[in-house]
HTML snippet that shows the backbone in 3Dmol.js (N, CA, C, O; Angstrom):
<script src="https://3Dmol.org/build/3Dmol-min.js"></script>
<div id="view" style="width:600px;height:400px;position:relative"></div>
<script>
const pdb = `
ATOM      1  N   MET A   1      16.231   2.746  -3.354  1.00  0.00           N
ATOM      2  CA  MET A   1      14.800   2.886  -3.546  1.00  0.00           C
ATOM      3  C   MET A   1      14.121   1.541  -3.268  1.00  0.00           C
ATOM      4  O   MET A   1      14.575   0.494  -3.729  1.00  0.00           O
ATOM      5  N   SER A   2      13.067   1.590  -2.535  1.00  0.00           N
ATOM      6  CA  SER A   2      12.288   0.405  -2.192  1.00  0.00           C
ATOM      7  C   SER A   2      11.487  -0.073  -3.404  1.00  0.00           C
ATOM      8  O   SER A   2      11.067   0.727  -4.240  1.00  0.00           O
ATOM      9  N   LYS A   3      11.285  -1.378  -3.484  1.00  0.00           N
ATOM     10  CA  LYS A   3      10.470  -1.903  -4.572  1.00  0.00           C
ATOM     11  C   LYS A   3       9.009  -1.475  -4.437  1.00  0.00           C
ATOM     12  O   LYS A   3       8.246  -1.567  -5.399  1.00  0.00           O
ATOM     13  N   TYR A   4       8.620  -1.014  -3.264  1.00  0.00           N
ATOM     14  CA  TYR A   4       7.240  -0.567  -3.033  1.00  0.00           C
ATOM     15  C   TYR A   4       7.073   0.951  -3.164  1.00  0.00           C
ATOM     16  O   TYR A   4       5.978   1.471  -2.949  1.00  0.00           O
ATOM     17  N   GLU A   5       8.126   1.650  -3.507  1.00  0.00           N
ATOM     18  CA  GLU A   5       8.038   3.108  -3.592  1.00  0.00           C
ATOM     19  C   GLU A   5       6.958   3.609  -4.551  1.00  0.00           C
ATOM     20  O   GLU A   5       6.308   4.605  -4.235  1.00  0.00           O
ATOM     21  N   PRO A   6       6.730   2.972  -5.711  1.00  0.00           N
ATOM     22  CA  PRO A   6       5.629   3.449  -6.562  1.00  0.00           C
ATOM     23  C   PRO A   6       4.275   3.433  -5.849  1.00  0.00           C
ATOM     24  O   PRO A   6       3.438   4.302  -6.093  1.00  0.00           O
ATOM     25  N   LEU A   7       4.058   2.471  -4.987  1.00  0.00           N
ATOM     26  CA  LEU A   7       2.811   2.399  -4.214  1.00  0.00           C
ATOM     27  C   LEU A   7       2.755   3.534  -3.203  1.00  0.00           C
ATOM     28  O   LEU A   7       1.715   4.174  -3.048  1.00  0.00           O
ATOM     29  N   TRP A   8       3.846   3.787  -2.522  1.00  0.00           N
ATOM     30  CA  TRP A   8       3.866   4.864  -1.524  1.00  0.00           C
ATOM     31  C   TRP A   8       3.640   6.213  -2.192  1.00  0.00           C
ATOM     32  O   TRP A   8       2.916   7.056  -1.663  1.00  0.00           O
ATOM     33  N   ARG A   9       4.257   6.419  -3.355  1.00  0.00           N
ATOM     34  CA  ARG A   9       4.045   7.683  -4.081  1.00  0.00           C
ATOM     35  C   ARG A   9       2.597   7.817  -4.532  1.00  0.00           C
ATOM     36  O   ARG A   9       2.027   8.907  -4.475  1.00  0.00           O
ATOM     37  N   TYR A  10       1.998   6.716  -4.982  1.00  0.00           N
ATOM     38  CA  TYR A  10       0.594   6.725  -5.379  1.00  0.00           C
ATOM     39  C   TYR A  10      -0.282   7.183  -4.210  1.00  0.00           C
ATOM     40  O   TYR A  10      -1.169   8.018  -4.389  1.00  0.00           O
ATOM     41  N   LEU A  11      -0.038   6.644  -3.031  1.00  0.00           N
ATOM     42  CA  LEU A  11      -0.818   7.019  -1.857  1.00  0.00           C
ATOM     43  C   LEU A  11      -0.635   8.492  -1.520  1.00  0.00           C
ATOM     44  O   LEU A  11      -1.599   9.192  -1.210  1.00  0.00           O
ATOM     45  N   LYS A  12       0.609   8.956  -1.581  1.00  0.00           N
ATOM     46  CA  LYS A  12       0.893  10.350  -1.255  1.00  0.00           C
ATOM     47  C   LYS A  12       0.169  11.297  -2.213  1.00  0.00           C
ATOM     48  O   LYS A  12      -0.351  12.332  -1.798  1.00  0.00           O
ATOM     49  N   GLU A  13       0.140  10.939  -3.486  1.00  0.00           N
ATOM     50  CA  GLU A  13      -0.537  11.771  -4.486  1.00  0.00           C
ATOM     51  C   GLU A  13      -2.056  11.679  -4.358  1.00  0.00           C
ATOM     52  O   GLU A  13      -2.771  12.594  -4.767  1.00  0.00           O
ATOM     53  N   ASN A  14      -2.546  10.589  -3.796  1.00  0.00           N
ATOM     54  CA  ASN A  14      -3.975  10.345  -3.626  1.00  0.00           C
ATOM     55  C   ASN A  14      -4.606  11.368  -2.687  1.00  0.00           C
ATOM     56  O   ASN A  14      -5.694  11.873  -2.965  1.00  0.00           O
ATOM     57  N   LYS A  15      -3.945  11.672  -1.597  1.00  0.00           N
ATOM     58  CA  LYS A  15      -4.350  12.693  -0.622  1.00  0.00           C
ATOM     59  C   LYS A  15      -5.688  12.435   0.063  1.00  0.00           C
ATOM     60  O   LYS A  15      -6.296  13.368   0.589  1.00  0.00           O
ATOM     61  N   LYS A  16      -6.153  11.198   0.068  1.00  0.00           N
ATOM     62  CA  LYS A  16      -7.389  10.871   0.778  1.00  0.00           C
ATOM     63  C   LYS A  16      -7.054  10.468   2.209  1.00  0.00           C
ATOM     64  O   LYS A  16      -5.923  10.082   2.502  1.00  0.00           O
ATOM     65  N   ASP A  17      -8.049  10.558   3.106  1.00  0.00           N
ATOM     66  CA  ASP A  17      -7.830  10.160   4.495  1.00  0.00           C
ATOM     67  C   ASP A  17      -7.606   8.662   4.625  1.00  0.00           C
ATOM     68  O   ASP A  17      -6.853   8.206   5.486  1.00  0.00           O
ATOM     69  N   SER A  18      -8.269   7.904   3.761  1.00  0.00           N
ATOM     70  CA  SER A  18      -8.056   6.458   3.741  1.00  0.00           C
ATOM     71  C   SER A  18      -8.224   5.970   2.304  1.00  0.00           C
ATOM     72  O   SER A  18      -8.896   6.595   1.483  1.00  0.00           O
ATOM     73  N   CYS A  19      -7.603   4.859   2.039  1.00  0.00           N
ATOM     74  CA  CYS A  19      -7.630   4.322   0.689  1.00  0.00           C
ATOM     75  C   CYS A  19      -7.594   2.796   0.785  1.00  0.00           C
ATOM     76  O   CYS A  19      -6.685   2.218   1.382  1.00  0.00           O
ATOM     77  N   LYS A  20      -8.593   2.163   0.190  1.00  0.00           N
ATOM     78  CA  LYS A  20      -8.658   0.703   0.189  1.00  0.00           C
ATOM     79  C   LYS A  20      -8.342   0.227  -1.226  1.00  0.00           C
ATOM     80  O   LYS A  20      -9.062   0.536  -2.175  1.00  0.00           O
ATOM     81  N   LEU A  21      -7.263  -0.525  -1.347  1.00  0.00           N
ATOM     82  CA  LEU A  21      -6.838  -1.012  -2.651  1.00  0.00           C
ATOM     83  C   LEU A  21      -6.894  -2.532  -2.686  1.00  0.00           C
ATOM     84  O   LEU A  21      -6.535  -3.204  -1.719  1.00  0.00           O
ATOM     85  N   SER A  22      -7.345  -3.057  -3.805  1.00  0.00           N
ATOM     86  CA  SER A  22      -7.346  -4.511  -3.980  1.00  0.00           C
ATOM     87  C   SER A  22      -5.927  -4.959  -4.335  1.00  0.00           C
ATOM     88  O   SER A  22      -5.098  -4.154  -4.762  1.00  0.00           O
ATOM     89  N   TYR A  23      -5.666  -6.230  -4.156  1.00  0.00           N
ATOM     90  CA  TYR A  23      -4.365  -6.777  -4.544  1.00  0.00           C
ATOM     91  C   TYR A  23      -4.116  -6.500  -6.028  1.00  0.00           C
ATOM     92  O   TYR A  23      -2.988  -6.215  -6.430  1.00  0.00           O
ATOM     93  N   GLU A  24      -5.168  -6.585  -6.836  1.00  0.00           N
ATOM     94  CA  GLU A  24      -5.043  -6.366  -8.280  1.00  0.00           C
ATOM     95  C   GLU A  24      -4.663  -4.913  -8.577  1.00  0.00           C
ATOM     96  O   GLU A  24      -3.823  -4.656  -9.440  1.00  0.00           O
ATOM     97  N   GLU A  25      -5.277  -3.966  -7.866  1.00  0.00           N
ATOM     98  CA  GLU A  25      -4.927  -2.552  -8.049  1.00  0.00           C
ATOM     99  C   GLU A  25      -3.481  -2.299  -7.657  1.00  0.00           C
ATOM    100  O   GLU A  25      -2.766  -1.559  -8.333  1.00  0.00           O
ATOM    101  N   ILE A  26      -3.056  -2.913  -6.569  1.00  0.00           N
ATOM    102  CA  ILE A  26      -1.667  -2.766  -6.127  1.00  0.00           C
ATOM    103  C   ILE A  26      -0.725  -3.357  -7.174  1.00  0.00           C
ATOM    104  O   ILE A  26       0.323  -2.781  -7.467  1.00  0.00           O
ATOM    105  N   LYS A  27      -1.098  -4.497  -7.732  1.00  0.00           N
ATOM    106  CA  LYS A  27      -0.285  -5.113  -8.789  1.00  0.00           C
ATOM    107  C   LYS A  27      -0.166  -4.175  -9.986  1.00  0.00           C
ATOM    108  O   LYS A  27       0.908  -4.056 -10.575  1.00  0.00           O
ATOM    109  N   ASN A  28      -1.264  -3.507 -10.348  1.00  0.00           N
ATOM    110  CA  ASN A  28      -1.232  -2.565 -11.470  1.00  0.00           C
ATOM    111  C   ASN A  28      -0.320  -1.373 -11.194  1.00  0.00           C
ATOM    112  O   ASN A  28       0.330  -0.864 -12.107  1.00  0.00           O
ATOM    113  N   ILE A  29      -0.269  -0.934  -9.958  1.00  0.00           N
ATOM    114  CA  ILE A  29       0.592   0.191  -9.576  1.00  0.00           C
ATOM    115  C   ILE A  29       2.055  -0.231  -9.572  1.00  0.00           C
ATOM    116  O   ILE A  29       2.918   0.493 -10.070  1.00  0.00           O
ATOM    117  N   LEU A  30       2.331  -1.410  -9.006  1.00  0.00           N
ATOM    118  CA  LEU A  30       3.704  -1.868  -8.826  1.00  0.00           C
ATOM    119  C   LEU A  30       4.280  -2.631 -10.021  1.00  0.00           C
ATOM    120  O   LEU A  30       5.480  -2.575 -10.291  1.00  0.00           O
ATOM    121  N   GLY A  31       3.414  -3.334 -10.722  1.00  0.00           N
ATOM    122  CA  GLY A  31       3.892  -4.185 -11.806  1.00  0.00           C
ATOM    123  C   GLY A  31       4.210  -5.599 -11.354  1.00  0.00           C
ATOM    124  O   GLY A  31       4.726  -6.404 -12.129  1.00  0.00           O
ATOM    125  N   PHE A  32       3.903  -5.901 -10.105  1.00  0.00           N
ATOM    126  CA  PHE A  32       4.100  -7.256  -9.562  1.00  0.00           C
ATOM    127  C   PHE A  32       3.138  -7.475  -8.406  1.00  0.00           C
ATOM    128  O   PHE A  32       2.625  -6.521  -7.821  1.00  0.00           O
ATOM    129  N   ASP A  33       2.900  -8.742  -8.083  1.00  0.00           N
ATOM    130  CA  ASP A  33       2.028  -9.095  -6.956  1.00  0.00           C
ATOM    131  C   ASP A  33       2.725  -8.802  -5.638  1.00  0.00           C
ATOM    132  O   ASP A  33       3.937  -8.980  -5.514  1.00  0.00           O
ATOM    133  N   ILE A  34       1.947  -8.348  -4.646  1.00  0.00           N
ATOM    134  CA  ILE A  34       2.540  -8.218  -3.314  1.00  0.00           C
ATOM    135  C   ILE A  34       2.729  -9.625  -2.747  1.00  0.00           C
ATOM    136  O   ILE A  34       1.985 -10.552  -3.065  1.00  0.00           O
ATOM    137  N   ASP A  35       3.737  -9.749  -1.909  1.00  0.00           N
ATOM    138  CA  ASP A  35       4.018 -11.040  -1.287  1.00  0.00           C
ATOM    139  C   ASP A  35       4.283 -10.822   0.201  1.00  0.00           C
ATOM    140  O   ASP A  35       4.035  -9.740   0.733  1.00  0.00           O
ATOM    141  N   HIS A  36       4.780 -11.841   0.852  1.00  0.00           N
ATOM    142  CA  HIS A  36       5.015 -11.766   2.296  1.00  0.00           C
ATOM    143  C   HIS A  36       5.976 -10.636   2.671  1.00  0.00           C
ATOM    144  O   HIS A  36       5.887 -10.099   3.776  1.00  0.00           O
ATOM    145  N   SER A  37       6.885 -10.269   1.778  1.00  0.00           N
ATOM    146  CA  SER A  37       7.836  -9.193   2.086  1.00  0.00           C
ATOM    147  C   SER A  37       7.126  -7.861   2.315  1.00  0.00           C
ATOM    148  O   SER A  37       7.696  -6.954   2.921  1.00  0.00           O
ATOM    149  N   PHE A  38       5.888  -7.734   1.836  1.00  0.00           N
ATOM    150  CA  PHE A  38       5.127  -6.504   2.046  1.00  0.00           C
ATOM    151  C   PHE A  38       5.036  -6.172   3.530  1.00  0.00           C
ATOM    152  O   PHE A  38       5.050  -5.001   3.910  1.00  0.00           O
ATOM    153  N   LEU A  39       4.944  -7.191   4.361  1.00  0.00           N
ATOM    154  CA  LEU A  39       4.847  -6.974   5.806  1.00  0.00           C
ATOM    155  C   LEU A  39       6.100  -6.301   6.351  1.00  0.00           C
ATOM    156  O   LEU A  39       6.025  -5.543   7.318  1.00  0.00           O
ATOM    157  N   THR A  40       7.236  -6.569   5.747  1.00  0.00           N
ATOM    158  CA  THR A  40       8.488  -5.931   6.160  1.00  0.00           C
ATOM    159  C   THR A  40       8.542  -4.486   5.668  1.00  0.00           C
ATOM    160  O   THR A  40       8.961  -3.588   6.398  1.00  0.00           O
ATOM    161  N   TYR A  41       8.118  -4.276   4.437  1.00  0.00           N
ATOM    162  CA  TYR A  41       8.227  -2.959   3.816  1.00  0.00           C
ATOM    163  C   TYR A  41       7.119  -1.984   4.203  1.00  0.00           C
ATOM    164  O   TYR A  41       7.249  -0.784   3.961  1.00  0.00           O
ATOM    165  N   LYS A  42       6.038  -2.472   4.796  1.00  0.00           N
ATOM    166  CA  LYS A  42       4.887  -1.600   5.054  1.00  0.00           C
ATOM    167  C   LYS A  42       5.219  -0.413   5.942  1.00  0.00           C
ATOM    168  O   LYS A  42       4.538   0.610   5.884  1.00  0.00           O
ATOM    169  N   LYS A  43       6.252  -0.533   6.760  1.00  0.00           N
ATOM    170  CA  LYS A  43       6.625   0.588   7.636  1.00  0.00           C
ATOM    171  C   LYS A  43       7.105   1.805   6.845  1.00  0.00           C
ATOM    172  O   LYS A  43       7.072   2.927   7.351  1.00  0.00           O
ATOM    173  N   GLU A  44       7.551   1.587   5.606  1.00  0.00           N
ATOM    174  CA  GLU A  44       8.006   2.691   4.759  1.00  0.00           C
ATOM    175  C   GLU A  44       6.880   3.653   4.412  1.00  0.00           C
ATOM    176  O   GLU A  44       7.133   4.822   4.121  1.00  0.00           O
ATOM    177  N   SER A  45       5.651   3.179   4.439  1.00  0.00           N
ATOM    178  CA  SER A  45       4.519   4.027   4.060  1.00  0.00           C
ATOM    179  C   SER A  45       4.396   5.251   4.962  1.00  0.00           C
ATOM    180  O   SER A  45       3.853   6.276   4.547  1.00  0.00           O
ATOM    181  N   LYS A  46       4.894   5.152   6.184  1.00  0.00           N
ATOM    182  CA  LYS A  46       4.807   6.276   7.122  1.00  0.00           C
ATOM    183  C   LYS A  46       5.598   7.477   6.634  1.00  0.00           C
ATOM    184  O   LYS A  46       5.247   8.618   6.938  1.00  0.00           O
ATOM    185  N   GLU A  47       6.675   7.229   5.873  1.00  0.00           N
ATOM    186  CA  GLU A  47       7.469   8.326   5.314  1.00  0.00           C
ATOM    187  C   GLU A  47       6.664   9.127   4.288  1.00  0.00           C
ATOM    188  O   GLU A  47       7.018  10.261   3.965  1.00  0.00           O
ATOM    189  N   TYR A  48       5.593   8.542   3.785  1.00  0.00           N
ATOM    190  CA  TYR A  48       4.751   9.175   2.775  1.00  0.00           C
ATOM    191  C   TYR A  48       3.403   9.609   3.350  1.00  0.00           C
ATOM    192  O   TYR A  48       2.497   9.992   2.610  1.00  0.00           O
ATOM    193  N   GLY A  49       3.282   9.544   4.674  1.00  0.00           N
ATOM    194  CA  GLY A  49       2.089  10.051   5.345  1.00  0.00           C
ATOM    195  C   GLY A  49       0.963   9.057   5.530  1.00  0.00           C
ATOM    196  O   GLY A  49      -0.152   9.445   5.880  1.00  0.00           O
ATOM    197  N   TYR A  50       1.232   7.779   5.301  1.00  0.00           N
ATOM    198  CA  TYR A  50       0.205   6.747   5.447  1.00  0.00           C
ATOM    199  C   TYR A  50       0.716   5.599   6.301  1.00  0.00           C
ATOM    200  O   TYR A  50       1.920   5.379   6.428  1.00  0.00           O
ATOM    201  N   GLU A  51      -0.228   4.877   6.880  1.00  0.00           N
ATOM    202  CA  GLU A  51       0.112   3.633   7.555  1.00  0.00           C
ATOM    203  C   GLU A  51      -0.778   2.538   6.993  1.00  0.00           C
ATOM    204  O   GLU A  51      -1.898   2.785   6.546  1.00  0.00           O
ATOM    205  N   VAL A  52      -0.257   1.341   7.026  1.00  0.00           N
ATOM    206  CA  VAL A  52      -1.027   0.200   6.535  1.00  0.00           C
ATOM    207  C   VAL A  52      -1.994  -0.215   7.627  1.00  0.00           C
ATOM    208  O   VAL A  52      -1.592  -0.495   8.756  1.00  0.00           O
ATOM    209  N   GLY A  53      -3.260  -0.251   7.284  1.00  0.00           N
ATOM    210  CA  GLY A  53      -4.295  -0.678   8.216  1.00  0.00           C
ATOM    211  C   GLY A  53      -4.557  -2.161   8.047  1.00  0.00           C
ATOM    212  O   GLY A  53      -3.635  -2.976   8.105  1.00  0.00           O
ATOM    213  N   LYS A  54      -5.795  -2.501   7.841  1.00  0.00           N
ATOM    214  CA  LYS A  54      -6.200  -3.899   7.734  1.00  0.00           C
ATOM    215  C   LYS A  54      -5.783  -4.502   6.395  1.00  0.00           C
ATOM    216  O   LYS A  54      -5.999  -3.915   5.334  1.00  0.00           O
ATOM    217  N   ILE A  55      -5.191  -5.668   6.470  1.00  0.00           N
ATOM    218  CA  ILE A  55      -4.887  -6.464   5.293  1.00  0.00           C
ATOM    219  C   ILE A  55      -5.860  -7.638   5.312  1.00  0.00           C
ATOM    220  O   ILE A  55      -5.796  -8.489   6.199  1.00  0.00           O
ATOM    221  N   SER A  56      -6.756  -7.680   4.335  1.00  0.00           N
ATOM    222  CA  SER A  56      -7.759  -8.734   4.289  1.00  0.00           C
ATOM    223  C   SER A  56      -7.377  -9.783   3.253  1.00  0.00           C
ATOM    224  O   SER A  56      -7.391  -9.525   2.049  1.00  0.00           O
ATOM    225  N   MET A  57      -7.038 -10.962   3.742  1.00  0.00           N
ATOM    226  CA  MET A  57      -6.714 -12.064   2.844  1.00  0.00           C
ATOM    227  C   MET A  57      -7.985 -12.556   2.147  1.00  0.00           C
ATOM    228  O   MET A  57      -7.939 -12.989   0.995  1.00  0.00           O
ATOM    229  N   LYS A  58      -9.109 -12.488   2.846  1.00  0.00           N
ATOM    230  CA  LYS A  58     -10.378 -12.962   2.290  1.00  0.00           C
ATOM    231  C   LYS A  58     -10.844 -12.062   1.144  1.00  0.00           C
ATOM    232  O   LYS A  58     -11.191 -12.545   0.066  1.00  0.00           O
ATOM    233  N   GLU A  59     -10.848 -10.742   1.391  1.00  0.00           N
ATOM    234  CA  GLU A  59     -11.296  -9.785   0.377  1.00  0.00           C
ATOM    235  C   GLU A  59     -10.195  -9.433  -0.623  1.00  0.00           C
ATOM    236  O   GLU A  59     -10.456  -8.853  -1.676  1.00  0.00           O
ATOM    237  N   LYS A  60      -8.965  -9.794  -0.272  1.00  0.00           N
ATOM    238  CA  LYS A  60      -7.787  -9.459  -1.087  1.00  0.00           C
ATOM    239  C   LYS A  60      -7.668  -7.947  -1.256  1.00  0.00           C
ATOM    240  O   LYS A  60      -7.567  -7.421  -2.365  1.00  0.00           O
ATOM    241  N   THR A  61      -7.685  -7.264  -0.093  1.00  0.00           N
ATOM    242  CA  THR A  61      -7.566  -5.806  -0.075  1.00  0.00           C
ATOM    243  C   THR A  61      -6.595  -5.379   1.025  1.00  0.00           C
ATOM    244  O   THR A  61      -6.323  -6.117   1.972  1.00  0.00           O
ATOM    245  N   VAL A  62      -6.090  -4.171   0.863  1.00  0.00           N
ATOM    246  CA  VAL A  62      -5.248  -3.545   1.876  1.00  0.00           C
ATOM    247  C   VAL A  62      -5.806  -2.142   2.119  1.00  0.00           C
ATOM    248  O   VAL A  62      -6.068  -1.393   1.178  1.00  0.00           O
ATOM    249  N   MET A  63      -5.982  -1.802   3.391  1.00  0.00           N
ATOM    250  CA  MET A  63      -6.479  -0.480   3.776  1.00  0.00           C
ATOM    251  C   MET A  63      -5.282   0.374   4.193  1.00  0.00           C
ATOM    252  O   MET A  63      -4.441  -0.059   4.981  1.00  0.00           O
ATOM    253  N   PHE A  64      -5.220   1.571   3.663  1.00  0.00           N
ATOM    254  CA  PHE A  64      -4.181   2.525   4.024  1.00  0.00           C
ATOM    255  C   PHE A  64      -4.852   3.721   4.657  1.00  0.00           C
ATOM    256  O   PHE A  64      -5.870   4.196   4.154  1.00  0.00           O
ATOM    257  N   ASN A  65      -4.300   4.220   5.755  1.00  0.00           N
ATOM    258  CA  ASN A  65      -4.873   5.361   6.485  1.00  0.00           C
ATOM    259  C   ASN A  65      -3.856   6.478   6.591  1.00  0.00           C
ATOM    260  O   ASN A  65      -2.684   6.249   6.892  1.00  0.00           O
ATOM    261  N   LYS A  66      -4.320   7.689   6.338  1.00  0.00           N
ATOM    262  CA  LYS A  66      -3.456   8.866   6.447  1.00  0.00           C
ATOM    263  C   LYS A  66      -3.122   9.096   7.919  1.00  0.00           C
ATOM    264  O   LYS A  66      -3.976   8.954   8.794  1.00  0.00           O
ATOM    265  N   ILE A  67      -1.872   9.452   8.171  1.00  0.00           N
ATOM    266  CA  ILE A  67      -1.469   9.728   9.564  1.00  0.00           C
ATOM    267  C   ILE A  67      -1.173  11.191   9.761  1.00  0.00           C
ATOM    268  O   ILE A  67      -0.820  11.606  10.865  1.00  0.00           O
TER     269      ILE A  67
END
`;
const viewer = $3Dmol.createViewer("view");
viewer.addModel(pdb, "pdb");
viewer.setStyle({}, {cartoon: {color: "spectrum"}});
viewer.zoomTo();
viewer.render();
</script>
């Protein structure tokens, strides 16, 4: 099981076409801060019907889009 699986399940249950989450919201879902490894794991989101869109370092948000 991936350390990011709780986030992927959250997105799958969300069922929205797109979802913009702040780093803080992601931390609340996962129980830890996202780090550079997120870039490696982001491809797993496709198994749950989403892809990672824009990652904004300035706004501290991540956009997820339904595929």
